[in-house]
C-alpha beads as a LAMMPS data file, in Angstrom:
LAMMPS data file: protein, C-alpha beads

422 atoms
421 bonds

1 atom types
1 bond types

-500.0 500.0 xlo xhi
-500.0 500.0 ylo yhi
-500.0 500.0 zlo zhi

Masses

1 110.0

Atoms # bond

1 1 1 -399.837 152.792 248.838
2 1 1 -398.512 149.879 247.567
3 1 1 -396.883 151.482 244.593
4 1 1 -396.216 148.173 242.977
5 1 1 -392.403 148.849 242.066
6 1 1 -389.953 145.929 242.039
7 1 1 -388.597 145.131 245.609
8 1 1 -385.581 144.301 243.697
9 1 1 -383.680 147.170 242.064
10 1 1 -382.432 146.219 238.528
11 1 1 -381.927 148.006 235.408
12 1 1 -381.778 147.074 231.767
13 1 1 -380.332 148.886 228.880
14 1 1 -381.944 148.157 225.384
15 1 1 -379.715 147.463 222.527
16 1 1 -381.059 146.935 218.844
17 1 1 -383.177 143.733 218.650
18 1 1 -381.989 140.701 216.536
19 1 1 -383.450 137.302 215.573
20 1 1 -381.901 133.958 215.970
21 1 1 -383.001 131.551 213.408
22 1 1 -386.738 131.186 213.236
23 1 1 -387.093 131.688 217.022
24 1 1 -388.816 134.743 218.780
25 1 1 -387.364 138.237 218.021
26 1 1 -384.596 138.714 220.759
27 1 1 -382.935 141.785 222.231
28 1 1 -379.744 142.397 223.991
29 1 1 -379.990 144.077 227.430
30 1 1 -377.721 144.766 230.530
31 1 1 -378.953 143.566 233.799
32 1 1 -377.790 145.448 236.901
33 1 1 -378.553 143.460 240.047
34 1 1 -378.063 145.564 243.175
35 1 1 -378.934 143.162 245.701
36 1 1 -376.570 140.421 246.801
37 1 1 -378.504 137.491 245.866
38 1 1 -376.995 133.875 245.937
39 1 1 -378.113 133.412 242.189
40 1 1 -379.827 135.105 239.425
41 1 1 -381.425 133.248 236.572
42 1 1 -383.650 134.162 233.378
43 1 1 -385.590 132.405 230.891
44 1 1 -387.300 133.438 227.588
45 1 1 -390.887 132.444 227.067
46 1 1 -391.410 128.876 228.699
47 1 1 -387.952 127.701 227.887
48 1 1 -385.304 126.529 230.348
49 1 1 -383.624 128.589 232.986
50 1 1 -380.111 130.184 232.453
51 1 1 -378.143 130.660 235.565
52 1 1 -376.255 133.817 235.324
53 1 1 -374.366 133.848 238.675
54 1 1 -374.797 135.850 241.925
55 1 1 -376.433 139.202 242.677
56 1 1 -374.728 142.336 242.994
57 1 1 -373.404 142.328 239.642
58 1 1 -373.929 143.085 235.934
59 1 1 -375.005 140.762 233.242
60 1 1 -375.463 141.051 229.494
61 1 1 -378.384 138.819 228.300
62 1 1 -380.441 138.369 225.309
63 1 1 -384.168 138.266 225.983
64 1 1 -387.402 137.258 224.057
65 1 1 -390.654 139.600 224.372
66 1 1 -391.766 137.138 227.240
67 1 1 -388.909 137.217 229.908
68 1 1 -388.885 135.925 233.272
69 1 1 -386.101 137.102 235.798
70 1 1 -385.533 135.126 239.024
71 1 1 -383.524 135.800 242.212
72 1 1 -382.931 133.429 245.093
73 1 1 -381.053 132.574 248.134
74 1 1 -380.871 129.171 249.631
75 1 1 -379.728 128.116 253.139
76 1 1 -378.853 124.666 254.775
77 1 1 -379.302 124.970 258.436
78 1 1 -382.122 124.969 259.045
79 1 1 -382.887 124.263 255.268
80 1 1 -384.697 127.195 253.514
81 1 1 -385.196 129.190 250.358
82 1 1 -386.062 132.843 249.554
83 1 1 -386.982 133.616 245.939
84 1 1 -388.263 136.664 243.855
85 1 1 -389.589 136.048 240.311
86 1 1 -390.580 138.739 237.927
87 1 1 -392.686 137.911 234.926
88 1 1 -392.261 140.782 232.300
89 1 1 -392.665 141.715 228.806
90 1 1 -389.372 142.881 227.150
91 1 1 -390.879 146.381 226.697
92 1 1 -391.247 146.727 230.469
93 1 1 -387.600 146.174 231.152
94 1 1 -386.204 149.364 232.806
95 1 1 -383.209 151.546 231.833
96 1 1 -380.017 150.721 233.604
97 1 1 -380.233 151.451 237.402
98 1 1 -377.239 153.023 239.356
99 1 1 -376.603 150.832 242.082
100 1 1 -374.458 153.434 243.938
101 1 1 -376.147 155.010 246.974
102 1 1 -377.561 158.515 246.489
103 1 1 -375.981 161.709 247.538
104 1 1 -375.441 161.987 251.380
105 1 1 -377.154 164.826 253.460
106 1 1 -375.166 167.545 254.667
107 1 1 -374.878 166.043 258.144
108 1 1 -375.809 167.613 261.606
109 1 1 -379.391 168.736 262.699
110 1 1 -381.782 171.500 261.853
111 1 1 -384.488 172.862 264.053
112 1 1 -386.476 175.665 265.375
113 1 1 -389.362 176.715 267.289
114 1 1 -393.135 176.973 266.599
115 1 1 -395.711 179.644 267.854
116 1 1 -399.425 179.540 267.789
117 1 1 -399.650 176.112 269.170
118 1 1 -401.693 175.852 272.385
119 1 1 -402.294 172.616 274.053
120 1 1 -404.047 170.246 273.166
121 1 1 -403.167 171.021 269.519
122 1 1 -400.198 169.421 268.139
123 1 1 -398.008 169.969 264.762
124 1 1 -395.675 168.413 262.341
125 1 1 -392.803 170.073 260.470
126 1 1 -391.803 168.097 257.154
127 1 1 -388.664 169.168 255.360
128 1 1 -387.728 167.313 252.083
129 1 1 -389.917 164.460 253.116
130 1 1 -388.438 164.086 256.620
131 1 1 -390.841 164.872 259.497
132 1 1 -390.598 166.016 262.981
133 1 1 -393.602 166.007 265.495
134 1 1 -394.236 168.978 267.681
135 1 1 -396.143 167.491 270.604
136 1 1 -399.004 169.248 272.459
137 1 1 -397.349 171.654 274.894
138 1 1 -393.992 171.809 273.168
139 1 1 -392.914 174.580 270.874
140 1 1 -389.613 173.246 269.385
141 1 1 -388.629 170.782 266.746
142 1 1 -385.561 169.093 265.320
143 1 1 -384.637 166.636 262.401
144 1 1 -381.582 165.608 260.650
145 1 1 -380.437 168.100 258.001
146 1 1 -381.551 167.393 254.577
147 1 1 -380.251 168.012 250.938
148 1 1 -381.080 171.580 249.850
149 1 1 -383.169 173.387 248.439
150 1 1 -386.386 171.946 249.460
151 1 1 -389.865 172.642 250.382
152 1 1 -390.776 172.876 254.262
153 1 1 -394.367 171.894 255.267
154 1 1 -395.764 172.741 258.626
155 1 1 -399.323 171.789 260.005
156 1 1 -401.208 172.288 263.278
157 1 1 -403.949 169.680 264.148
158 1 1 -406.725 169.544 266.471
159 1 1 -406.160 167.482 269.674
160 1 1 -406.008 163.554 269.051
161 1 1 -403.617 161.509 267.018
162 1 1 -405.824 158.848 265.785
163 1 1 -407.630 161.115 263.516
164 1 1 -406.321 164.080 261.663
165 1 1 -407.994 167.392 261.670
166 1 1 -405.625 169.965 260.159
167 1 1 -406.519 173.527 260.939
168 1 1 -403.704 175.848 260.075
169 1 1 -400.849 175.294 257.334
170 1 1 -397.430 176.883 256.374
171 1 1 -395.705 176.244 253.052
172 1 1 -392.181 177.541 252.442
173 1 1 -390.713 176.511 249.034
174 1 1 -387.207 176.259 247.893
175 1 1 -385.568 176.928 251.109
176 1 1 -381.924 175.993 252.161
177 1 1 -381.807 175.375 255.995
178 1 1 -378.531 173.991 257.104
179 1 1 -376.998 173.192 260.396
180 1 1 -375.794 175.990 262.496
181 1 1 -378.724 178.452 261.923
182 1 1 -382.081 178.112 263.288
183 1 1 -384.998 177.796 261.096
184 1 1 -387.297 181.088 261.236
185 1 1 -390.097 180.846 263.525
186 1 1 -393.166 178.888 262.316
187 1 1 -395.973 180.878 263.764
188 1 1 -399.477 179.459 263.114
189 1 1 -401.145 182.507 264.091
190 1 1 -399.146 184.610 261.488
191 1 1 -400.249 185.907 258.262
192 1 1 -397.739 183.212 256.619
193 1 1 -400.097 180.520 257.876
194 1 1 -403.549 179.789 256.284
195 1 1 -406.703 177.573 256.917
196 1 1 -407.370 174.435 254.621
197 1 1 -410.253 174.262 252.398
198 1 1 -412.946 171.749 253.495
199 1 1 -414.566 169.311 251.006
200 1 1 -417.057 166.516 251.342
201 1 1 -416.574 163.003 249.980
202 1 1 -419.440 160.704 249.878
203 1 1 -419.568 157.059 248.652
204 1 1 -421.694 153.786 248.818
205 1 1 -420.593 150.766 250.393
206 1 1 -419.167 149.633 253.863
207 1 1 -417.525 151.706 256.464
208 1 1 -414.054 153.115 255.329
209 1 1 -411.264 155.207 256.121
210 1 1 -410.671 158.278 254.238
211 1 1 -407.596 160.411 254.083
212 1 1 -406.151 163.213 251.892
213 1 1 -402.658 164.408 251.134
214 1 1 -401.007 167.150 249.148
215 1 1 -398.221 166.419 246.710
216 1 1 -395.921 169.512 246.878
217 1 1 -392.593 169.694 245.278
218 1 1 -392.433 166.060 244.814
219 1 1 -393.529 164.945 248.409
220 1 1 -396.819 163.843 249.933
221 1 1 -397.977 165.523 253.008
222 1 1 -400.918 164.291 255.098
223 1 1 -403.778 166.747 255.613
224 1 1 -406.621 164.742 256.912
225 1 1 -407.732 161.082 258.014
226 1 1 -410.918 160.070 259.285
227 1 1 -413.423 157.039 259.579
228 1 1 -416.581 157.746 257.275
229 1 1 -419.900 157.871 259.147
230 1 1 -420.961 154.152 259.381
231 1 1 -424.553 153.081 258.597
232 1 1 -426.267 149.873 259.297
233 1 1 -427.806 149.043 255.905
234 1 1 -424.676 149.159 253.936
235 1 1 -426.442 151.377 251.185
236 1 1 -427.014 154.799 252.541
237 1 1 -424.115 157.134 251.312
238 1 1 -421.371 157.704 253.807
239 1 1 -419.753 161.254 254.000
240 1 1 -416.360 162.383 255.390
241 1 1 -414.812 165.691 255.442
242 1 1 -411.279 166.202 253.867
243 1 1 -408.952 169.001 253.984
244 1 1 -407.152 170.386 251.082
245 1 1 -404.836 173.229 249.909
246 1 1 -406.626 176.313 248.567
247 1 1 -406.189 176.737 244.856
248 1 1 -404.447 180.030 245.428
249 1 1 -401.727 178.454 247.351
250 1 1 -400.936 175.669 244.998
251 1 1 -397.932 175.707 242.483
252 1 1 -398.023 174.528 239.094
253 1 1 -397.235 170.834 239.417
254 1 1 -399.017 170.452 242.945
255 1 1 -401.569 167.660 243.298
256 1 1 -403.856 166.115 246.082
257 1 1 -404.450 162.547 246.480
258 1 1 -407.511 161.073 248.477
259 1 1 -407.651 157.643 249.476
260 1 1 -410.658 155.437 250.652
261 1 1 -409.737 152.253 252.309
262 1 1 -412.160 149.597 253.211
263 1 1 -412.622 149.409 257.002
264 1 1 -413.567 145.745 256.576
265 1 1 -409.872 145.130 257.155
266 1 1 -410.853 145.655 260.741
267 1 1 -413.273 142.887 260.946
268 1 1 -412.043 140.662 258.171
269 1 1 -408.161 140.957 257.948
270 1 1 -407.900 138.967 254.751
271 1 1 -409.707 141.500 252.636
272 1 1 -408.349 145.128 252.066
273 1 1 -409.207 147.754 249.397
274 1 1 -408.124 151.095 248.427
275 1 1 -409.205 153.529 245.842
276 1 1 -407.081 156.669 245.275
277 1 1 -408.331 159.702 243.506
278 1 1 -405.689 162.380 242.096
279 1 1 -406.983 165.864 241.726
280 1 1 -405.486 169.334 241.623
281 1 1 -407.996 171.720 243.108
282 1 1 -410.250 170.608 246.050
283 1 1 -413.882 169.968 245.365
284 1 1 -416.648 167.755 246.615
285 1 1 -416.263 164.221 245.440
286 1 1 -418.500 161.075 245.082
287 1 1 -416.505 157.892 245.003
288 1 1 -416.751 154.197 244.670
289 1 1 -414.871 151.777 246.736
290 1 1 -412.883 149.203 244.975
291 1 1 -414.493 145.846 244.768
292 1 1 -413.159 142.906 246.765
293 1 1 -410.311 140.769 245.276
294 1 1 -411.506 137.214 244.511
295 1 1 -409.409 134.628 246.662
296 1 1 -407.007 132.524 244.565
297 1 1 -407.114 128.685 244.527
298 1 1 -404.036 126.435 244.779
299 1 1 -403.505 123.119 243.269
300 1 1 -400.383 120.784 243.660
301 1 1 -398.899 120.014 240.201
302 1 1 -395.639 118.326 241.334
303 1 1 -394.123 116.721 244.544
304 1 1 -390.692 115.989 243.413
305 1 1 -388.016 117.127 243.852
306 1 1 -390.134 119.536 245.826
307 1 1 -393.836 120.607 246.069
308 1 1 -394.928 122.894 243.301
309 1 1 -398.406 124.635 243.156
310 1 1 -400.354 126.513 240.626
311 1 1 -402.227 129.651 241.294
312 1 1 -405.557 130.421 239.695
313 1 1 -407.902 133.429 240.080
314 1 1 -410.238 135.591 238.004
315 1 1 -408.531 138.433 236.304
316 1 1 -410.853 141.077 237.437
317 1 1 -411.021 144.308 235.091
318 1 1 -410.966 146.909 237.848
319 1 1 -407.305 145.401 238.645
320 1 1 -405.793 145.406 235.254
321 1 1 -402.275 146.187 236.389
322 1 1 -399.676 143.793 237.767
323 1 1 -400.219 140.990 240.232
324 1 1 -398.123 140.144 243.240
325 1 1 -398.334 136.805 245.029
326 1 1 -396.272 135.695 248.173
327 1 1 -396.300 131.989 249.273
328 1 1 -394.639 131.114 252.631
329 1 1 -394.062 127.969 254.835
330 1 1 -392.298 128.227 257.961
331 1 1 -391.909 125.758 260.829
332 1 1 -389.114 124.621 263.222
333 1 1 -387.346 122.653 260.416
334 1 1 -387.350 124.800 257.473
335 1 1 -388.568 128.199 255.948
336 1 1 -389.622 128.792 252.566
337 1 1 -390.857 132.174 250.783
338 1 1 -391.482 132.924 247.359
339 1 1 -392.708 136.175 245.748
340 1 1 -394.029 136.399 242.124
341 1 1 -394.595 139.665 240.449
342 1 1 -396.552 139.275 237.218
343 1 1 -397.914 141.505 234.611
344 1 1 -400.474 140.766 232.010
345 1 1 -398.266 141.981 229.225
346 1 1 -395.848 139.061 230.043
347 1 1 -398.494 136.598 228.643
348 1 1 -399.477 138.758 225.781
349 1 1 -403.090 139.763 224.604
350 1 1 -404.376 136.246 225.635
351 1 1 -404.301 137.023 229.424
352 1 1 -402.467 135.779 232.417
353 1 1 -401.757 132.145 231.814
354 1 1 -398.369 130.390 231.607
355 1 1 -399.824 127.105 230.079
356 1 1 -398.287 127.904 226.768
357 1 1 -401.513 127.866 224.743
358 1 1 -404.059 130.700 224.162
359 1 1 -406.180 131.369 227.415
360 1 1 -409.176 133.697 227.776
361 1 1 -408.199 136.962 229.580
362 1 1 -410.491 136.226 232.296
363 1 1 -408.116 134.385 234.452
364 1 1 -404.629 134.329 236.236
365 1 1 -402.915 131.031 235.852
366 1 1 -399.415 130.667 237.318
367 1 1 -397.120 127.845 238.493
368 1 1 -394.201 127.936 241.082
369 1 1 -391.263 127.585 238.824
370 1 1 -388.788 124.466 238.936
371 1 1 -385.372 125.957 240.016
372 1 1 -383.711 122.413 239.921
373 1 1 -380.029 122.871 239.063
374 1 1 -379.729 126.308 240.676
375 1 1 -376.508 126.419 242.897
376 1 1 -377.172 125.384 246.543
377 1 1 -380.826 124.305 246.119
378 1 1 -381.839 121.854 248.818
379 1 1 -385.222 120.236 248.177
380 1 1 -385.711 120.049 251.985
381 1 1 -385.815 123.882 252.103
382 1 1 -388.573 124.192 249.298
383 1 1 -392.199 124.128 249.699
384 1 1 -393.353 120.846 251.317
385 1 1 -396.678 118.989 251.738
386 1 1 -398.900 120.795 254.567
387 1 1 -400.110 123.992 255.035
388 1 1 -398.807 127.259 253.740
389 1 1 -399.775 130.915 253.798
390 1 1 -400.346 133.218 250.775
391 1 1 -400.751 136.869 250.112
392 1 1 -402.107 138.239 246.808
393 1 1 -402.480 141.870 245.795
394 1 1 -403.483 143.441 242.627
395 1 1 -403.819 147.001 241.172
396 1 1 -405.045 149.070 238.403
397 1 1 -401.701 150.980 238.101
398 1 1 -399.901 150.435 235.014
399 1 1 -396.562 148.793 235.337
400 1 1 -393.723 150.935 236.744
401 1 1 -396.219 153.626 237.920
402 1 1 -394.680 156.072 240.361
403 1 1 -396.900 158.559 242.222
404 1 1 -394.937 161.387 240.676
405 1 1 -396.434 160.179 237.260
406 1 1 -400.074 161.008 238.397
407 1 1 -402.140 163.565 236.651
408 1 1 -405.274 165.404 237.674
409 1 1 -408.218 162.886 237.303
410 1 1 -406.210 159.622 237.703
411 1 1 -407.893 157.159 239.729
412 1 1 -405.924 154.000 240.949
413 1 1 -407.386 151.042 242.839
414 1 1 -405.639 148.378 245.040
415 1 1 -406.828 145.241 246.696
416 1 1 -405.359 142.297 248.462
417 1 1 -406.223 139.067 250.321
418 1 1 -404.374 136.681 252.381
419 1 1 -405.149 133.261 253.741
420 1 1 -403.685 129.735 254.065
421 1 1 -404.148 126.497 252.037
422 1 1 -403.519 122.946 253.268

Bonds

1 1 1 2
2 1 2 3
3 1 3 4
4 1 4 5
5 1 5 6
6 1 6 7
7 1 7 8
8 1 8 9
9 1 9 10
10 1 10 11
11 1 11 12
12 1 12 13
13 1 13 14
14 1 14 15
15 1 15 16
16 1 16 17
17 1 17 18
18 1 18 19
19 1 19 20
20 1 20 21
21 1 21 22
22 1 22 23
23 1 23 24
24 1 24 25
25 1 25 26
26 1 26 27
27 1 27 28
28 1 28 29
29 1 29 30
30 1 30 31
31 1 31 32
32 1 32 33
33 1 33 34
34 1 34 35
35 1 35 36
36 1 36 37
37 1 37 38
38 1 38 39
39 1 39 40
40 1 40 41
41 1 41 42
42 1 42 43
43 1 43 44
44 1 44 45
45 1 45 46
46 1 46 47
47 1 47 48
48 1 48 49
49 1 49 50
50 1 50 51
51 1 51 52
52 1 52 53
53 1 53 54
54 1 54 55
55 1 55 56
56 1 56 57
57 1 57 58
58 1 58 59
59 1 59 60
60 1 60 61
61 1 61 62
62 1 62 63
63 1 63 64
64 1 64 65
65 1 65 66
66 1 66 67
67 1 67 68
68 1 68 69
69 1 69 70
70 1 70 71
71 1 71 72
72 1 72 73
73 1 73 74
74 1 74 75
75 1 75 76
76 1 76 77
77 1 77 78
78 1 78 79
79 1 79 80
80 1 80 81
81 1 81 82
82 1 82 83
83 1 83 84
84 1 84 85
85 1 85 86
86 1 86 87
87 1 87 88
88 1 88 89
89 1 89 90
90 1 90 91
91 1 91 92
92 1 92 93
93 1 93 94
94 1 94 95
95 1 95 96
96 1 96 97
97 1 97 98
98 1 98 99
99 1 99 100
100 1 100 101
101 1 101 102
102 1 102 103
103 1 103 104
104 1 104 105
105 1 105 106
106 1 106 107
107 1 107 108
108 1 108 109
109 1 109 110
110 1 110 111
111 1 111 112
112 1 112 113
113 1 113 114
114 1 114 115
115 1 115 116
116 1 116 117
117 1 117 118
118 1 118 119
119 1 119 120
120 1 120 121
121 1 121 122
122 1 122 123
123 1 123 124
124 1 124 125
125 1 125 126
126 1 126 127
127 1 127 128
128 1 128 129
129 1 129 130
130 1 130 131
131 1 131 132
132 1 132 133
133 1 133 134
134 1 134 135
135 1 135 136
136 1 136 137
137 1 137 138
138 1 138 139
139 1 139 140
140 1 140 141
141 1 141 142
142 1 142 143
143 1 143 144
144 1 144 145
145 1 145 146
146 1 146 147
147 1 147 148
148 1 148 149
149 1 149 150
150 1 150 151
151 1 151 152
152 1 152 153
153 1 153 154
154 1 154 155
155 1 155 156
156 1 156 157
157 1 157 158
158 1 158 159
159 1 159 160
160 1 160 161
161 1 161 162
162 1 162 163
163 1 163 164
164 1 164 165
165 1 165 166
166 1 166 167
167 1 167 168
168 1 168 169
169 1 169 170
170 1 170 171
171 1 171 172
172 1 172 173
173 1 173 174
174 1 174 175
175 1 175 176
176 1 176 177
177 1 177 178
178 1 178 179
179 1 179 180
180 1 180 181
181 1 181 182
182 1 182 183
183 1 183 184
184 1 184 185
185 1 185 186
186 1 186 187
187 1 187 188
188 1 188 189
189 1 189 190
190 1 190 191
191 1 191 192
192 1 192 193
193 1 193 194
194 1 194 195
195 1 195 196
196 1 196 197
197 1 197 198
198 1 198 199
199 1 199 200
200 1 200 201
201 1 201 202
202 1 202 203
203 1 203 204
204 1 204 205
205 1 205 206
206 1 206 207
207 1 207 208
208 1 208 209
209 1 209 210
210 1 210 211
211 1 211 212
212 1 212 213
213 1 213 214
214 1 214 215
215 1 215 216
216 1 216 217
217 1 217 218
218 1 218 219
219 1 219 220
220 1 220 221
221 1 221 222
222 1 222 223
223 1 223 224
224 1 224 225
225 1 225 226
226 1 226 227
227 1 227 228
228 1 228 229
229 1 229 230
230 1 230 231
231 1 231 232
232 1 232 233
233 1 233 234
234 1 234 235
235 1 235 236
236 1 236 237
237 1 237 238
238 1 238 239
239 1 239 240
240 1 240 241
241 1 241 242
242 1 242 243
243 1 243 244
244 1 244 245
245 1 245 246
246 1 246 247
247 1 247 248
248 1 248 249
249 1 249 250
250 1 250 251
251 1 251 252
252 1 252 253
253 1 253 254
254 1 254 255
255 1 255 256
256 1 256 257
257 1 257 258
258 1 258 259
259 1 259 260
260 1 260 261
261 1 261 262
262 1 262 263
263 1 263 264
264 1 264 265
265 1 265 266
266 1 266 267
267 1 267 268
268 1 268 269
269 1 269 270
270 1 270 271
271 1 271 272
272 1 272 273
273 1 273 274
274 1 274 275
275 1 275 276
276 1 276 277
277 1 277 278
278 1 278 279
279 1 279 280
280 1 280 281
281 1 281 282
282 1 282 283
283 1 283 284
284 1 284 285
285 1 285 286
286 1 286 287
287 1 287 288
288 1 288 289
289 1 289 290
290 1 290 291
291 1 291 292
292 1 292 293
293 1 293 294
294 1 294 295
295 1 295 296
296 1 296 297
297 1 297 298
298 1 298 299
299 1 299 300
300 1 300 301
301 1 301 302
302 1 302 303
303 1 303 304
304 1 304 305
305 1 305 306
306 1 306 307
307 1 307 308
308 1 308 309
309 1 309 310
310 1 310 311
311 1 311 312
312 1 312 313
313 1 313 314
314 1 314 315
315 1 315 316
316 1 316 317
317 1 317 318
318 1 318 319
319 1 319 320
320 1 320 321
321 1 321 322
322 1 322 323
323 1 323 324
324 1 324 325
325 1 325 326
326 1 326 327
327 1 327 328
328 1 328 329
329 1 329 330
330 1 330 331
331 1 331 332
332 1 332 333
333 1 333 334
334 1 334 335
335 1 335 336
336 1 336 337
337 1 337 338
338 1 338 339
339 1 339 340
340 1 340 341
341 1 341 342
342 1 342 343
343 1 343 344
344 1 344 345
345 1 345 346
346 1 346 347
347 1 347 348
348 1 348 349
349 1 349 350
350 1 350 351
351 1 351 352
352 1 352 353
353 1 353 354
354 1 354 355
355 1 355 356
356 1 356 357
357 1 357 358
358 1 358 359
359 1 359 360
360 1 360 361
361 1 361 362
362 1 362 363
363 1 363 364
364 1 364 365
365 1 365 366
366 1 366 367
367 1 367 368
368 1 368 369
369 1 369 370
370 1 370 371
371 1 371 372
372 1 372 373
373 1 373 374
374 1 374 375
375 1 375 376
376 1 376 377
377 1 377 378
378 1 378 379
379 1 379 380
380 1 380 381
381 1 381 382
382 1 382 383
383 1 383 384
384 1 384 385
385 1 385 386
386 1 386 387
387 1 387 388
388 1 388 389
389 1 389 390
390 1 390 391
391 1 391 392
392 1 392 393
393 1 393 394
394 1 394 395
395 1 395 396
396 1 396 397
397 1 397 398
398 1 398 399
399 1 399 400
400 1 400 401
401 1 401 402
402 1 402 403
403 1 403 404
404 1 404 405
405 1 405 406
406 1 406 407
407 1 407 408
408 1 408 409
409 1 409 410
410 1 410 411
411 1 411 412
412 1 412 413
413 1 413 414
414 1 414 415
415 1 415 416
416 1 416 417
417 1 417 418
418 1 418 419
419 1 419 420
420 1 420 421
421 1 421 422
């Protein structure tokens, strides 16, 4: 899901804090910008923007508890702008990020054969997160070699690719498969393979898609996926069957995650909702679909040197994590896109408003910043009068959450809306 990490990889190293005069308490940080943006800037509280320089560089800056970091790129022909703005609290600044690429794989290919896979059944083989499909009627697979050791996961599914109905599983942990030697036979009819456990999920609400995955050795593996039985009255509990790994086959750190996604996305594309439940051992579940995200409203607050708008929307308690807003306007003469990633903590205990005065914690209120003075800015490429499209997503995940952080019993909710505004 949308794990709500920065699309921009940056790191910040905290150094002991200090205070300048009577202003806010500041701290020195190192900012590693790993993307080649045209410019990078920051501001403390609601103060002026400080231009740092281009991206793909390292900067030392002094930040207040409320800090905003912006990254941008402008173009002249046709005029356009792409920007990303992070509204953070100083406590949410991450430690330094290594901008160098990760270790390369060993190179070459690995592969092998599969037994016990009569047509129309089909299978998948996943090794260190990389998967290979074994189509119905086939018995061989191949993929790029991966760093070792790693866990190999293989599964056999009933016929049909639109819905997942797993019936046999093989898990090999801490194996080092390298090019030049075939992977030993994966036989779904052998004692090495086992059947999944079946559990029932029930919930109230609209028709939804229900899926389950296993988190084994740091990787997620799909186990089942299906549409829950629809009903006409919208009240009768829906049910779906999910497959899980039997308790006796789980290692100490293994988990499952079950996702329920609102199928209204099929009939109402501007409304999408997902609830994820993390659990260790399979059991029957009664779940609640996350509520719809209330659509934002936009108002124009400035027209020169370019159009700036303010977003306002309720701050729903089910989605107390970060908010993401995308605004785009594109035509034959210019292309504009701005992404804002906002945390409640940026605004302190008063909620989600940038107005500079105490606000109730029941509303997000955020304005597209004024970047006048940034190098290369061409007002003709910024937001103009006329229609623009928007996308808003919210989550209950805490800032910086990774699925590897999940624990037994955690429930995370996600919702998004999209639309357009004149």
